[in-house]
Backbone as a printed PyTorch tensor [residue, N CA C, xyz], in Angstrom:
tensor([[[ 33.8120, -53.2860, -40.9000],
         [ 33.1360, -54.3200, -40.4610],
         [ 33.3700, -54.5490, -38.5580]],

        [[ 32.3120, -54.7380, -38.1400],
         [ 32.3470, -54.5470, -36.6070],
         [ 33.3960, -55.4060, -35.6150]],

        [[ 33.7760, -54.9820, -34.5270],
         [ 34.7520, -55.8320, -34.1290],
         [ 34.3100, -57.2330, -33.4000]],

        [[ 32.6330, -57.5300, -33.6440],
         [ 31.9540, -58.6600, -32.7650],
         [ 31.1190, -59.2000, -34.1680]],

        [[ 31.2540, -60.3110, -34.3320],
         [ 30.3020, -60.4770, -35.3240],
         [ 28.8940, -60.8110, -35.0510]],

        [[ 28.8820, -61.4560, -33.5520],
         [ 27.5470, -61.6820, -32.8360],
         [ 27.5520, -60.8750, -31.6500]],

        [[ 25.9240, -60.6400, -31.5710],
         [ 25.7800, -59.9550, -29.7850],
         [ 25.7370, -61.0940, -29.0420]],

        [[ 26.3180, -60.7270, -27.9420],
         [ 26.4290, -61.6200, -26.6350],
         [ 24.9900, -61.2520, -25.6940]],

        [[ 24.4510, -62.2170, -25.5220],
         [ 23.0580, -62.1560, -24.4480],
         [ 23.2820, -63.4530, -23.6500]],

        [[ 22.8730, -62.5460, -22.3030],
         [ 23.0680, -63.7550, -20.6130],
         [ 22.4080, -63.6470, -20.1180]],

        [[ 21.4800, -64.8630, -19.4580],
         [ 21.0090, -65.3820, -18.8490],
         [ 21.0660, -64.9910, -17.5860]],

        [[ 20.2670, -64.2860, -16.8210],
         [ 20.6670, -63.8590, -15.2480],
         [ 20.8030, -64.5800, -14.5320]],

        [[ 20.6400, -65.7290, -14.4680],
         [ 21.1670, -66.8010, -13.7670],
         [ 22.8920, -67.2550, -14.1090]],

        [[ 23.0040, -66.6110, -15.2640],
         [ 24.7340, -67.4220, -15.7110],
         [ 25.8140, -66.3230, -14.8010]],

        [[ 25.4730, -64.9410, -14.6170],
         [ 26.1310, -64.5530, -13.4750],
         [ 26.8770, -64.8630, -12.4600]],

        [[ 25.2510, -65.4230, -11.9170],
         [ 25.6640, -66.1070, -10.4720],
         [ 26.1950, -67.4900, -10.6130]],

        [[ 26.0020, -68.0480, -11.4850],
         [ 27.0640, -69.4900, -11.6550],
         [ 28.2240, -68.8880, -12.0180]],

        [[ 28.6090, -68.0790, -12.7600],
         [ 30.3170, -67.7510, -12.9190],
         [ 30.7130, -66.9320, -11.7240]],

        [[ 30.1350, -66.3340, -11.0850],
         [ 30.7860, -65.9490,  -9.6920],
         [ 31.1190, -67.0250,  -8.7530]],

        [[ 30.1660, -68.1290,  -8.9690],
         [ 30.6760, -69.4920,  -8.0080],
         [ 31.9160, -69.8270,  -8.3640]],

        [[ 32.0170, -69.9630,  -9.9160],
         [ 33.2820, -70.6780,  -9.8680],
         [ 34.8010, -70.2790,  -9.5180]],

        [[ 35.5610, -71.2070,  -9.1750],
         [ 37.0540, -70.8060,  -8.4070],
         [ 37.6840, -69.6310,  -9.9400]],

        [[ 38.5010, -68.8030,  -9.7700],
         [ 39.2830, -67.5760, -10.1950],
         [ 39.5120, -68.0040, -11.6570]],

        [[ 40.0260, -69.1250, -11.6960],
         [ 40.9490, -69.5220, -13.0230],
         [ 39.6760, -70.0810, -14.0600]],

        [[ 38.4920, -70.8140, -13.4070],
         [ 37.9990, -71.2120, -14.2570],
         [ 36.5640, -70.2650, -14.8700]],

        [[ 36.4430, -69.1180, -13.6360],
         [ 35.5470, -67.9930, -14.5410],
         [ 36.5060, -67.2160, -15.4340]],

        [[ 37.4760, -66.8670, -15.2010],
         [ 38.4790, -66.6140, -16.3480],
         [ 38.1310, -67.0070, -17.6500]],

        [[ 38.1710, -68.6840, -17.6290],
         [ 38.5330, -69.4320, -19.0240],
         [ 36.8540, -69.2700, -19.1960]],

        [[ 36.2260, -68.9030, -18.6450],
         [ 34.7240, -69.0730, -19.0940],
         [ 34.0930, -67.8170, -19.7700]],

        [[ 34.6370, -66.1970, -18.7190],
         [ 34.6040, -65.4180, -19.7290],
         [ 34.9600, -65.1210, -20.7970]],

        [[ 36.1930, -65.7270, -21.2540],
         [ 37.2530, -65.6800, -22.3570],
         [ 36.5050, -66.5910, -23.1720]],

        [[ 36.0320, -67.7740, -23.1100],
         [ 35.2130, -68.5840, -24.2790],
         [ 33.9400, -68.0330, -24.5060]],

        [[ 33.1740, -67.1100, -23.4980],
         [ 31.5530, -66.2250, -24.0300],
         [ 32.1550, -65.2870, -24.9530]],

        [[ 33.4570, -64.5570, -24.7800],
         [ 33.8030, -63.8650, -25.5850],
         [ 34.5270, -64.2250, -26.7980]],

        [[ 34.7730, -65.4370, -26.9710],
         [ 35.3290, -65.9250, -28.3970],
         [ 34.1400, -66.2250, -28.8290]],

        [[ 32.8160, -66.7280, -28.3830],
         [ 31.4300, -67.0040, -29.0530],
         [ 31.2480, -65.7870, -30.2000]],

        [[ 31.6310, -64.4640, -29.4810],
         [ 30.9460, -63.7110, -30.3030],
         [ 31.5570, -63.5140, -31.6150]],

        [[ 32.5600, -64.2050, -31.8100],
         [ 33.6770, -63.8410, -33.2670],
         [ 33.2590, -65.5400, -34.1900]],

        [[ 32.9010, -66.5310, -33.2690],
         [ 32.6260, -67.7580, -33.4980],
         [ 32.1940, -68.6690, -33.1370]],

        [[ 30.7010, -68.4550, -33.0340],
         [ 29.1610, -69.4280, -32.4960],
         [ 29.6000, -70.7540, -32.4970]],

        [[ 30.2220, -71.4000, -33.2460],
         [ 30.2610, -72.7920, -33.4330],
         [ 31.8780, -73.2890, -33.5760]],

        [[ 32.8230, -73.3580, -32.1710],
         [ 33.7780, -73.1110, -32.2760],
         [ 34.4210, -74.7410, -32.4320]],

        [[ 35.7650, -74.6960, -32.7770],
         [ 35.8560, -76.3570, -32.8330],
         [ 36.0040, -76.7780, -31.4090]],

        [[ 34.9980, -78.1830, -30.9710],
         [ 34.4640, -78.6930, -30.3220],
         [ 33.6000, -78.5330, -29.5120]],

        [[ 32.2770, -77.6890, -29.9660],
         [ 30.9000, -77.5570, -30.1360],
         [ 30.3480, -78.7370, -30.2400]],

        [[ 29.2330, -78.6380, -29.5450],
         [ 28.4670, -79.7430, -30.0350],
         [ 26.7990, -79.0260, -29.7140]],

        [[ 26.0520, -79.6080, -30.9360],
         [ 24.6480, -79.3190, -31.2650],
         [ 23.7240, -80.4080, -30.4040]],

        [[ 23.2350, -80.1470, -29.5320],
         [ 22.3110, -80.7320, -28.4570],
         [ 21.0180, -81.0420, -29.1620]],

        [[ 20.7490, -82.2700, -28.6590],
         [ 19.4090, -82.7880, -29.2660],
         [ 18.4170, -82.3690, -28.2470]],

        [[ 18.4320, -82.4270, -26.8490],
         [ 17.7260, -81.5960, -25.8490],
         [ 17.7150, -79.9440, -25.9530]],

        [[ 16.6280, -79.5310, -26.1690],
         [ 16.6810, -78.0530, -26.0170],
         [ 16.0680, -77.2860, -24.8020]],

        [[ 15.9400, -78.0250, -24.1560],
         [ 15.4290, -77.5240, -23.0510],
         [ 16.2370, -76.2050, -22.3720]],

        [[ 17.9160, -76.2030, -22.5740],
         [ 18.6970, -75.5950, -22.1440],
         [ 19.6300, -74.5860, -23.4130]],

        [[ 19.1180, -74.7250, -24.2240],
         [ 20.0250, -74.3430, -25.2710],
         [ 20.6770, -75.4880, -26.1560]],

        [[ 20.4650, -75.0860, -27.5410],
         [ 20.9390, -75.6660, -28.9310],
         [ 22.3300, -76.0190, -28.7530]],

        [[ 23.0640, -75.2970, -28.3560],
         [ 24.6750, -75.7130, -28.4690],
         [ 25.2310, -75.5020, -27.0320]],

        [[ 26.4200, -76.5890, -27.3580],
         [ 27.2450, -76.8100, -25.6900],
         [ 29.0080, -76.5830, -26.1370]],

        [[ 29.6200, -75.8130, -25.4250],
         [ 30.7730, -75.8560, -25.3690],
         [ 31.5020, -76.4830, -23.7860]],

        [[ 32.4460, -76.9780, -24.4450],
         [ 33.5940, -77.5680, -22.3400],
         [ 34.1770, -76.3500, -22.4520]],

        [[ 34.0080, -75.9120, -21.2730],
         [ 35.3200, -74.8580, -20.6440],
         [ 36.0110, -75.6040, -19.3730]],

        [[ 36.8800, -76.0820, -19.3650],
         [ 37.5010, -77.0220, -18.1310],
         [ 36.0510, -78.0690, -17.4040]],

        [[ 35.8980, -77.8460, -16.6390],
         [ 34.7410, -78.6160, -15.9370],
         [ 33.2870, -78.0960, -16.1070]],

        [[ 33.2890, -76.7170, -16.6950],
         [ 32.3610, -76.6280, -16.9200],
         [ 31.2310, -76.6630, -18.4620]],

        [[ 30.0580, -76.7390, -18.7190],
         [ 29.4260, -76.6950, -19.9310],
         [ 29.0540, -75.3010, -20.1400]],

        [[ 28.8900, -74.7110, -21.2720],
         [ 27.9540, -73.1280, -21.5610],
         [ 27.3480, -73.8020, -22.5530]],

        [[ 25.6600, -73.8050, -22.2010],
         [ 24.8330, -74.2190, -23.1540],
         [ 24.4220, -72.5630, -23.9700]],

        [[ 24.1550, -72.9030, -25.0210],
         [ 23.6180, -71.6260, -25.8120],
         [ 22.5060, -71.4920, -27.0220]],

        [[ 21.8460, -70.7120, -27.2830],
         [ 21.1200, -70.5770, -28.8030],
         [ 22.0130, -69.5480, -29.6280]],

        [[ 21.8320, -70.0880, -30.6950],
         [ 22.1340, -69.0930, -31.5810],
         [ 21.3980, -68.6560, -32.6660]],

        [[ 20.9410, -66.9840, -33.4000],
         [ 20.3540, -66.8420, -33.8620],
         [ 20.9230, -66.0830, -35.0090]],

        [[ 21.3310, -67.1950, -35.8900],
         [ 22.1660, -66.5820, -36.7910],
         [ 21.4920, -65.2740, -37.9050]],

        [[ 20.1140, -65.2210, -38.1600],
         [ 19.6560, -63.9210, -38.9250],
         [ 19.8900, -62.7370, -38.0520]],

        [[ 19.3060, -62.6570, -36.5640],
         [ 19.7540, -61.3950, -36.0860],
         [ 20.9870, -61.4770, -35.7290]],

        [[ 21.9900, -62.3290, -35.2980],
         [ 23.6180, -62.3470, -34.9820],
         [ 23.4240, -62.2690, -33.6510]],

        [[ 22.5240, -63.0910, -33.0370],
         [ 22.6370, -63.0250, -31.2370],
         [ 23.2280, -64.4880, -30.7640]],

        [[ 23.6690, -64.2070, -30.0890],
         [ 24.1540, -65.6300, -29.2320],
         [ 23.3420, -65.3980, -27.7880]],

        [[ 21.9510, -66.4460, -27.3440],
         [ 22.1550, -66.1760, -26.0030],
         [ 22.4230, -67.3860, -25.4040]],

        [[ 23.5410, -67.0100, -24.1650],
         [ 24.1250, -67.6220, -23.1830],
         [ 23.0310, -68.3140, -22.0190]],

        [[ 22.3690, -69.2790, -21.9440],
         [ 21.3650, -70.0240, -21.3820],
         [ 21.6580, -70.1860, -19.8440]],

        [[ 23.0580, -71.1310, -20.1520],
         [ 23.5720, -71.7720, -18.9530],
         [ 24.7340, -72.0010, -19.0360]],

        [[ 25.4100, -71.5120, -17.5710],
         [ 26.5350, -72.0060, -17.4500],
         [ 26.6170, -72.9400, -16.2280]],

        [[ 27.0060, -74.2070, -16.1030],
         [ 26.8210, -75.1200, -15.1150],
         [ 28.3270, -76.1370, -15.0160]],

        [[ 28.3270, -76.4040, -14.0960],
         [ 29.3600, -77.7750, -13.5630],
         [ 29.0960, -78.5740, -14.4300]],

        [[ 29.9340, -79.3740, -15.2040],
         [ 29.6280, -80.8040, -15.8750],
         [ 28.6100, -81.8300, -15.0510]],

        [[ 28.7000, -81.9240, -13.4850],
         [ 27.7360, -82.5650, -12.8820],
         [ 26.6110, -82.3310, -12.9820]],

        [[ 26.1680, -81.0020, -13.1810],
         [ 24.8680, -80.5050, -13.1290],
         [ 24.1010, -80.0310, -14.6400]],

        [[ 25.2800, -80.0360, -15.4570],
         [ 24.6200, -79.2340, -16.5890],
         [ 23.7880, -79.8630, -17.2620]],

        [[ 23.6760, -81.4480, -17.4430],
         [ 22.3410, -81.9820, -18.0920],
         [ 21.3610, -82.2490, -17.2270]],

        [[ 21.1910, -82.0060, -15.6580],
         [ 19.7910, -82.3130, -15.1570],
         [ 18.7440, -81.3270, -15.5800]],

        [[ 17.9290, -81.8010, -15.3370],
         [ 16.3920, -80.6830, -15.4930],
         [ 15.7260, -80.5250, -14.3160]]])
């Protein structure tokens, strides 16, 4: 069995947003994203009704990670990482 159950793909804007985060938050975000490879629906995840920026959301400190899961292809696509004050604005 492979080390990771799912492949993680990240939108271009996500890297910029993570770089803007304070170092402690940045480390927590990267750890949470890595954990999604093994469990794309961790405790505390939420299935979203609005699909403009992802089907699921996980909270990481003051940030939200929004992502889609393709179970057939075993791919997780991180669409957005936003501070909670901006996470749901369109």
